[in-house]
SEZA-361937 format. One record per atom (N, C-alpha, C): residue number from 0; residue in one letter; chain; atom name; x, y negated, z negated. Coordinates in steps of 0.05 Angstrom, whole numbers, plus 5000, padded with zeros to 4 digits. Each point is the difference from the previous one (the first is absolute). Layout:
<rs>
 resi resn chain name east north   up
  NUM    A     A   CA    X     Y    Z
...
</rs>
This chain:
<rs>
 resi resn chain name east north   up
    0    M     A    N 5017  5024 5000
    0    M     A   CA 4983  4976 5000
    0    M     A    C 5018  4975 5000
    1    P     A    N 4996  4982 5019
    1    P     A   CA 5016  4976 5001
    1    P     A    C 4996  4981 4976
    2    A     A    N 5021  4985 4994
    2    A     A   CA 4998  4981 4977
    2    A     A    C 4980  4978 5007
    3    V     A    N 4986  4990 4979
    3    V     A   CA 4983  4977 5004
    3    V     A    C 5018  4975 4999
    4    V     A    N 4997  4983 5019
    4    V     A   CA 5016  4976 5002
    4    V     A    C 4983  4977 4989
    5    R     A    N 5008  4989 4977
    5    R     A   CA 4986  4978 4987
    5    R     A    C 5018  4975 4999
    6    I     A    N 4990  4979 5011
    6    I     A   CA 5014  4974 4999
    6    I     A    C 4981  4979 4990
    7    C     A    N 5008  4987 4979
    7    C     A   CA 4984  4978 4989
    7    C     A    C 5014  4974 5007
    8    L     A    N 4985  4982 5012
    8    L     A   CA 5011  4973 5006
    8    L     A    C 4990  4981 4980
    9    L     A    N 5018  4985 4988
    9    L     A   CA 4993  4980 4980
    9    L     A    C 5012  4973 5008
   10    R     A    N 4983  4980 5003
   10    R     A   CA 5010  4974 5007
   10    R     A    C 5011  4986 4975
   11    H     A    N 5022  4986 5003
   11    H     A   CA 5011  4986 4977
   11    H     A    C 4979  4982 4987
   12    A     A    N 5004  4994 4975
   12    A     A   CA 4982  4982 4986
   12    A     A    C 5007  4971 5006
   13    E     A    N 4984  4982 4988
   13    E     A   CA 5003  4971 5005
   13    E     A    C 5028  4990 4992
   14    A     A    N 5012  4985 5018
   14    A     A   CA 5026  4988 4995
   14    A     A    C 4998  4970 4999
   15    V     A    N 5022  4988 4990
   15    V     A   CA 5001  4971 5000
   15    V     A    C 5003  4990 5028
   16    D     A    N 4993  4975 5005
   16    D     A   CA 5002  4989 5027
   16    D     A    C 5029  4996 5008
   17    E     A    N 5005  5001 5026
   17    E     A   CA 5026  4994 5011
   17    E     A    C 5006  4970 4996
   18    R     A    N 5024  4994 4995
   18    R     A   CA 5009  4972 4996
   18    R     A    C 5026  4996 5015
   19    R     A    N 5008  4975 5001
   19    R     A   CA 5025  4994 5014
   19    R     A    C 5023  5015 4987
   20    D     A    N 5000  5002 4973
   20    D     A   CA 5022  5013 4986
   20    D     A    C 4995  5030 4995
   21    L     A    N 4978  5011 5010
   21    L     A   CA 4993  5028 4996
   21    L     A    C 4989  5012 5026
   22    Y     A    N 5018  5013 5014
   22    Y     A   CA 4992  5011 5026
   22    Y     A    C 4981  5024 4997
   23    D     A    N 4987  5007 5021
   23    D     A   CA 4978  5020 4999
   23    D     A    C 5009  5026 4987
   24    G     A    N 5023  5011 5007
   24    G     A   CA 5008  5026 4990
   24    G     A    C 5006  5000 4970
   25    A     A    N 5005  4976 4988
   25    A     A   CA 5005  4998 4972
   25    A     A    C 4976  4993 4983
   26    R     A    N 4977  4997 5013
   26    R     A   CA 4976  4994 4985
   26    R     A    C 4993  5022 4981
   27    Y     A    N 4995  4993 4975
   27    Y     A   CA 4995  5020 4978
   27    Y     A    C 4971  4998 4992
   28    L     A    N 4992  5020 4985
   28    L     A   CA 4972  5001 4992
   28    L     A    C 4993  4978 4981
   29    S     A    N 4976  4989 5003
   29    S     A   CA 4989  4980 4981
   29    S     A    C 4992  5016 4975
   30    A     A    N 4993  4985 4979
   30    A     A   CA 4990  5014 4976
   30    A     A    C 4975  5017 5006
   31    A     A    N 4982  4989 5016
   31    A     A   CA 4976  5015 5008
   31    A     A    C 5008  5024 5017
   32    G     A    N 5020  4997 5017
   32    G     A   CA 5010  5022 5017
   32    G     A    C 5012  5023 4983
   33    R     A    N 5016  4992 4979
   33    R     A   CA 5011  5021 4983
   33    R     A    C 4978  5015 4986
   34    Q     A    N 4980  4986 4991
   34    Q     A   CA 4977  5013 4986
   34    Q     A    C 4985  5019 5020
   35    A     A    N 4996  4990 5025
   35    A     A   CA 4986  5016 5020
   35    A     A    C 5016  5025 5007
   36    A     A    N 5027  4998 5001
   36    A     A   CA 5017  5023 5007
   36    A     A    C 4997  5022 4978
   37    V     A    N 4999  4991 4975
   37    V     A   CA 4997  5019 4978
   37    V     A    C 4972  5014 5002
   38    I     A    N 4980  4984 5005
   38    I     A   CA 4973  5011 5003
   38    I     A    C 4998  5019 5023
   39    A     A    N 5011  4993 5023
   39    A     A   CA 5000  5018 5023
   39    A     A    C 5015  5026 4992
   40    G     A    N 5023  4997 4987
   40    G     A   CA 5015  5024 4991
   40    G     A    C 4984  5018 4982
   41    R     A    N 4986  4988 4980
   41    R     A   CA 4984  5016 4982
   41    R     A    C 4977  5014 5015
   42    Q     A    N 4988  4987 5019
   42    Q     A   CA 4979  5012 5016
   42    Q     A    C 5011  5025 5015
   43    L     A    N 5022  4995 5014
   43    L     A   CA 5012  5022 5015
   43    L     A    C 5011  5022 4983
   44    A     A    N 5012  4993 4977
   44    A     A   CA 5011  5021 4982
   44    A     A    C 4977  5017 4990
   45    G     A    N 4978  4988 4992
   45    G     A   CA 4977  5015 4991
   45    G     A    C 4989  5019 5022
   46    Y     A    N 4999  4990 5024
   46    Y     A   CA 4990  5016 5022
   46    Y     A    C 5019  5024 5005
   47    W     A    N 5026  4995 5000
   47    W     A   CA 5019  5022 5005
   47    W     A    C 5002  5020 4977
   48    R     A    N 4996  4990 4975
   48    R     A   CA 4999  5019 4977
   48    R     A    C 4976  5018 5003
   49    D     A    N 4977  4989 5008
   49    D     A   CA 4977  5016 5004
   49    D     A    C 5004  5021 5023
   50    A     A    N 5013  4991 5021
   50    A     A   CA 5006  5017 5023
   50    A     A    C 5019  5023 4991
   51    A     A    N 5020  4993 4984
   51    A     A   CA 5018  5021 4990
   51    A     A    C 4986  5019 4982
   52    G     A    N 4982  4989 4983
   52    G     A   CA 4985  5017 4982
   52    G     A    C 4982  5019 5014
   53    A     A    N 4990  4992 5023
   53    A     A   CA 4983  5017 5017
   53    A     A    C 5016  5019 5018
   54    G     A    N 5026  4998 4998
   54    G     A   CA 5017  5018 5016
   54    G     A    C 5004  4991 5029
   55    L     A    N 4992  4975 5006
   55    L     A   CA 5002  4990 5028
   55    L     A    C 5029  4992 5007
   56    I     A    N 5015  4991 4981
   56    I     A   CA 5028  4993 5004
   56    I     A    C 5016  5009 4975
   57    A     A    N 5026  5003 5004
   57    A     A   CA 5018  5005 4977
   57    A     A    C 5003  4974 4985
   58    A     A    N 5001  5002 4974
   58    A     A   CA 5001  4976 4983
   58    A     A    C 5024  4983 5006
   59    D     A    N 5022  5012 5008
   59    D     A   CA 5024  4984 5006
   59    D     A    C 5006  4995 5029
   60    A     A    N 4980  5006 5017
   60    A     A   CA 5004  4998 5029
   60    A     A    C 4990  4974 5011
   61    L     A    N 5010  4978 4990
   61    L     A   CA 4991  4973 5007
   61    L     A    C 5024  4981 5001
   62    G     A    N 5002  4984 5020
   62    G     A   CA 5022  4981 5001
   62    G     A    C 4992  4973 5013
   63    F     A    N 5011  4979 4989
   63    F     A   CA 4995  4973 5011
   63    F     A    C 5023  4992 5019
   64    V     A    N 4992  4988 5022
   64    V     A   CA 5019  4987 5017
   64    V     A    C 4990  4971 5004
   65    A     A    N 5019  4982 5002
   65    A     A   CA 4991  4972 5002
   65    A     A    C 5018  4984 5019
   66    S     A    N 4987  4980 5011
   66    S     A   CA 5015  4980 5016
   66    S     A    C 5021  4987 4983
   67    P     A    N 5022  4992 5011
   67    P     A   CA 5021  4987 4984
   67    P     A    C 4993  4972 4991
   68    L     A    N 4978  4988 5011
   68    L     A   CA 4993  4973 4991
   68    L     A    C 4992  5001 4971
   69    V     A    N 5008  4980 4985
   69    V     A   CA 4997  4999 4971
   69    V     A    C 4971  5007 4991
   70    R     A    N 4981  4987 5012
   70    R     A   CA 4972  5004 4990
   70    R     A    C 4991  5029 5004
   71    A     A    N 5009  5014 5020
   71    A     A   CA 4992  5028 5004
   71    A     A    C 5015  5018 4980
   72    M     A    N 5026  4995 4996
   72    M     A   CA 5015  5016 4981
   72    M     A    C 4989  4996 4972
   73    Q     A    N 4993  4975 4992
   73    Q     A   CA 4988  4996 4974
   73    Q     A    C 4973  5014 4997
   74    T     A    N 4983  4998 5021
   74    T     A   CA 4974  5014 4999
   74    T     A    C 5005  5030 4996
   75    A     A    N 5018  5012 5016
   75    A     A   CA 5006  5028 4998
   75    A     A    C 5011  5008 4972
   76    E     A    N 5018  4984 4990
   76    E     A   CA 5012  5007 4974
   76    E     A    C 4979  4998 4977
   77    L     A    N 4984  4979 5001
   77    L     A   CA 4979  4997 4979
   77    L     A    C 4979  5023 5002
   78    A     A    N 4992  5006 5024
   78    A     A   CA 4981  5022 5004
   78    A     A    C 5012  5027 4993
   79    A     A    N 5024  5005 5008
   79    A     A   CA 5013  5025 4994
   79    A     A    C 5004  5004 4970
   80    A     A    N 5005  4979 4985
   80    A     A   CA 5004  5002 4971
   80    A     A    C 4975  5011 4987
   81    T     A    N 4977  4996 5011
   81    T     A   CA 4975  5011 4988
   81    T     A    C 4998  5030 5003
   82    F     A    N 5016  5012 5018
   82    F     A   CA 5000  5029 5004
   82    F     A    C 5019  5013 4980
   83    G     A    N 5017  4985 4987
   83    G     A   CA 5019  5012 4981
   83    G     A    C 5028  4993 5007
   84    P     A    N 5019  5005 4982
   84    P     A   CA 5028  4992 5003
   84    P     A    C 5015  5014 5023
   85    D     A    N 4990  5023 5009
   85    D     A   CA 5014  5015 5020
   85    D     A    C 4991  4994 5028
   86    C     A    N 4982  4981 5004
   86    C     A   CA 4990  4992 5026
   86    C     A    C 5018  4978 5011
   87    D     A    N 5016  5007 5020
   87    D     A   CA 5019  4981 5012
   87    D     A    C 4988  4986 5024
   88    V     A    N 5013  4978 5007
   88    V     A   CA 4993  4985 5024
   88    V     A    C 5025  5000 5018
   89    V     A    N 4996  5007 5025
   89    V     A   CA 5022  5000 5019
   89    V     A    C 4994  4977 5020
   90    C     A    N 5021  4985 5005
   90    C     A   CA 4998  4978 5020
   90    C     A    C 4999  5012 5028
   91    E     A    N 4980  4993 5015
   91    E     A   CA 4998  5009 5028
   91    E     A    C 5000  4975 5018
   92    P     A    N 5024  4993 5011
   92    P     A   CA 5002  4976 5017
   92    P     A    C 4980  4999 5023
   93    M     A    N 4991  5023 5010
   93    M     A   CA 4982  4999 5023
   93    M     A    C 4972  4990 4992
   94    L     A    N 4994  4998 4974
   94    L     A   CA 4975  4988 4991
   94    L     A    C 5000  4970 5001
   95    A     A    N 5023  4988 5004
   95    A     A   CA 5001  4971 5003
   95    A     A    C 4986  4991 5026
   96    P     A    N 4990  4976 5001
   96    P     A   CA 4986  4991 5024
   96    P     A    C 5018  5001 5024
   97    G     A    N 4987  5007 5023
   97    G     A   CA 5014  4999 5026
   97    G     A    C 5014  5026 5008
   98    N     A    N 4997  5022 4986
   98    N     A   CA 5014  5024 5007
   98    N     A    C 4982  5018 5018
   99    D     A    N 5012  5021 5010
   99    D     A   CA 4986  5018 5019
   99    D     A    C 4980  5018 4984
  100    I     A    N 4974  4995 5004
  100    I     A   CA 4979  5014 4985
  100    I     A    C 4999  5030 5008
  101    V     A    N 5005  5006 5025
  101    V     A   CA 4999  5028 5008
  101    V     A    C 5022  5016 4986
  102    E     A    N 5024  4989 5000
  102    E     A   CA 5022  5013 4986
  102    E     A    C 4995  5002 4970
  103    L     A    N 4990  4979 4988
  103    L     A   CA 4993  5000 4971
  103    L     A    C 4980  5022 4994
  104    A     A    N 4979  5002 5016
  104    A     A   CA 4979  5020 4996
  104    A     A    C 5012  5028 5001
  105    A     A    N 5017  5005 5019
  105    A     A   CA 5013  5026 5002
  105    A     A    C 5017  5006 4975
  106    K     A    N 5014  4980 4991
  106    K     A   CA 5017  5003 4976
  106    K     A    C 4983  5006 4975
  107    L     A    N 4978  4985 4997
  107    L     A   CA 4983  5005 4977
  107    L     A    C 4986  5027 5001
  108    R     A    N 4991  5008 5024
  108    R     A   CA 4988  5027 5003
  108    R     A    C 5020  5022 4992
  109    T     A    N 5025  4997 5008
  109    T     A   CA 5020  5020 4992
  109    T     A    C 5003  5001 4970
  110    R     A    N 5002  4977 4988
  110    R     A   CA 5003  4998 4971
  110    R     A    C 4975  5011 4986
  111    A     A    N 4977  4994 5010
  111    A     A   CA 4974  5008 4988
  111    A     A    C 4995  5030 5003
  112    A     A    N 5015  5014 5016
  112    A     A   CA 4997  5029 5002
  112    A     A    C 5009  5013 4974
  113    Q     A    N 5017  4986 4984
  113    Q     A   CA 5010  5011 4975
  113    Q     A    C 4987  4988 4975
  114    L     A    N 4990  4976 5002
  114    L     A   CA 4988  4986 4978
  114    L     A    C 4981  4979 5009
  115    V     A    N 4983  4991 4982
  115    V     A   CA 4982  4978 5006
  115    V     A    C 5016  4974 5001
  116    V     A    N 4998  4985 5021
  116    V     A   CA 5015  4975 5002
  116    V     A    C 4981  4977 4995
  117    I     A    N 5008  4982 4983
  117    I     A   CA 4987  4974 4996
  117    I     A    C 5018  4979 5012
  118    A     A    N 4992  4989 5022
  118    A     A   CA 5017  4980 5015
  118    A     A    C 4989  4972 4995
  119    V     A    N 5017  4983 4989
  119    V     A   CA 4993  4973 4993
  119    V     A    C 5012  4980 5021
  120    G     A    N 4982  4985 5012
  120    G     A   CA 5010  4982 5021
  120    G     A    C 4982  4976 5004
  121    H     A    N 4999  4990 5025
  121    H     A   CA 4989  4975 5007
  121    H     A    C 4980  5002 5023
  122    E     A    N 4983  4981 5002
  122    E     A   CA 4982  4997 5023
  122    E     A    C 5013  4981 5020
  123    P     A    N 4996  5004 5025
  123    P     A   CA 4983  5019 5014
  123    P     A    C 5012  5027 5005
  124    G     A    N 5025  5004 4990
  124    G     A   CA 5014  5025 5004
  124    G     A    C 4986  5025 4988
  125    L     A    N 4989  4997 4976
  125    L     A   CA 4987  5023 4988
  125    L     A    C 4976  5010 5015
  126    S     A    N 4983  4981 5010
  126    S     A   CA 4977  5009 5016
  126    S     A    C 5009  5011 5026
  127    A     A    N 5021  4990 5012
  127    A     A   CA 5011  5012 5025
  127    A     A    C 5011  5028 4994
  128    L     A    N 5013  5003 4977
  128    L     A   CA 5009  5027 4992
  128    L     A    C 4977  5019 4995
  129    G     A    N 4979  4990 4987
  129    G     A   CA 4976  5016 4996
  129    G     A    C 4987  5008 5026
  130    A     A    N 5000  4982 5020
  130    A     A   CA 4989  5006 5026
  130    A     A    C 5017  5022 5014
  131    E     A    N 5026  4998 4997
  131    E     A   CA 5018  5020 5012
  131    E     A    C 4996  5027 4986
  132    L     A    N 4998  5000 4974
  132    L     A   CA 4997  5025 4985
  132    L     A    C 4973  5014 5005
  133    T     A    N 4979  4984 5006
  133    T     A   CA 4973  5012 5003
  133    T     A    C 4991  5001 5029
  134    G     A    N 5012  4984 5018
  134    G     A   CA 4991  4998 5027
  134    G     A    C 4976  4982 5003
  135    D     A    N 4994  4984 4979
  135    D     A   CA 4976  4982 4999
  135    D     A    C 5010  4972 5005
  136    V     A    N 4994  4989 5024
  136    V     A   CA 5009  4973 5006
  136    V     A    C 4985  4979 4984
  137    N     A    N 4978  5008 4987
  137    N     A   CA 4984  4982 4983
  137    N     A    C 5006  5004 4970
  138    F     A    N 5024  5010 4994
  138    F     A   CA 5008  5005 4973
  138    F     A    C 4997  4974 4984
  139    P     A    N 4989  5001 4976
  139    P     A   CA 4995  4975 4985
  139    P     A    C 5025  4986 4990
  140    M     A    N 4999  4974 4999
  140    M     A   CA 5021  4984 4988
  140    M     A    C 4998  5003 4969
  141    L     A    N 5022  4999 4986
  141    L     A   CA 5000  5003 4971
  141    L     A    C 5003  4973 4988
  142    D     A    N 4984  4994 4979
  142    D     A   CA 5005  4976 4984
  142    D     A    C 5022  5006 4981
  143    K     A    N 5011  4979 4988
  143    K     A   CA 5022  5003 4981
  143    K     A    C 4992  5019 4977
  144    G     A    N 5016  5020 4995
  144    G     A   CA 4995  5019 4978
  144    G     A    C 4982  5023 5007
  145    D     A    N 4989  5000 5024
  145    D     A   CA 4982  5022 5009
  145    D     A    C 5016  5024 5009
  146    A     A    N 4987  5023 4999
  146    A     A   CA 5013  5025 5008
  146    A     A    C 4981  5017 5017
  147    V     A    N 5011  5016 5018
  147    V     A   CA 4985  5020 5015
  147    V     A    C 5015  5026 4999
  148    L     A    N 4985  5022 5002
  148    L     A   CA 5012  5026 5001
  148    L     A    C 4994  5012 5027
  149    I     A    N 5022  5009 5013
  149    I     A   CA 4998  5014 5026
  149    I     A    C 5009  5029 4995
  150    E     A    N 4982  5019 5007
  150    E     A   CA 5006  5028 4995
  150    E     A    C 4998  5015 5027
  151    N     A    N 5022  5012 5008
  151    N     A   CA 5000  5014 5026
  151    N     A    C 4989  4984 5022
  152    G     A    N 5008  4974 5001
  152    G     A   CA 4992  4982 5022
  152    G     A    C 4972  4989 4998
  153    K     A    N 4986  5004 4977
  153    K     A   CA 4973  4989 4997
  153    K     A    C 4999  4981 4976
  154    L     A    N 4987  4978 5004
  154    L     A   CA 4996  4981 4978
  154    L     A    C 4980  5013 4980
  155    Q     A    N 5009  5004 4975
  155    Q     A   CA 4984  5013 4980
  155    Q     A    C 4985  4979 4983
  156    W     A    N 5014  4979 4991
  156    W     A   CA 4987  4979 4984
  156    W     A    C 5016  4974 5001
  157    C     A    N 4985  4979 4993
  157    C     A   CA 5012  4973 4996
  157    C     A    C 4995  4993 4971
  158    W     A    N 5019  4988 4987
  158    W     A   CA 4996  4992 4972
  158    W     A    C 5009  4972 4996
  159    Q     A    N 4981  4983 4993
  159    Q     A   CA 5007  4972 4994
  159    Q     A    C 5010  4998 4972
  160    V     A    N 5020  4984 4996
  160    V     A   CA 5011  4997 4973
  160    V     A    C 4979  4992 4980
  161    G     A    N 4999  5014 4978
  161    G     A   CA 4980  4995 4979
  161    G     A    C 4973  5013 5003
  162    A     A    N 4995  5013 5023
  162    A     A   CA 4975  5014 5004
  162    A     A    C 4999  5025 4983
  163    A     A    N 4977  5008 4992
  163    A     A   CA 4997  5024 4983
  163    A     A    C 5009  5025 5014
  164    R     A    N 4996  5002 5026
  164    R     A   CA 5007  5024 5015
  164    R     A    C 5004  4993 5029
  165    P     A    N 5013  5018 5015
  165    P     A   CA 5003  4995 5029
  165    P     A    C 4974  5002 5015
  166    R     A    N 4999  4987 5023
  166    R     A   CA 4976  5002 5017
  166    R     A    C 5007  5013 5027
</rs>
């Protein structure tokens, strides 16, 4: 039986505005963004704990990858911390804006064959990635802090930060 390929896309939370002395890549999470990243992490951690408890995934078969831009790395680190101290974040430069979406999708599919991947990045790249992973040209745009789960190439759910459950 082939492995189930699960990729969760999480858009970074709210960041401070770009300024003359703060270029886009260095923008960090605002106070509200830090809070939203923790909330999104708690939502996802609860979902994956339930999935592990139901035997759908191995409890330790989950990994975060994030764009190297500060706001994405901070979102990933804050969200990953809610999963426990052993949940690491790996920097994935291809999640930065402007990279080859087809190549990134192939890379994430390969990684997701061994574990659930939670990829933290930016719009419009995340929705383009979602479209590539699902074949759906009308893949929804993600608001800041929102997540979607793609399983074997099909969109399973969308989860807005702070919502009680995915839709």
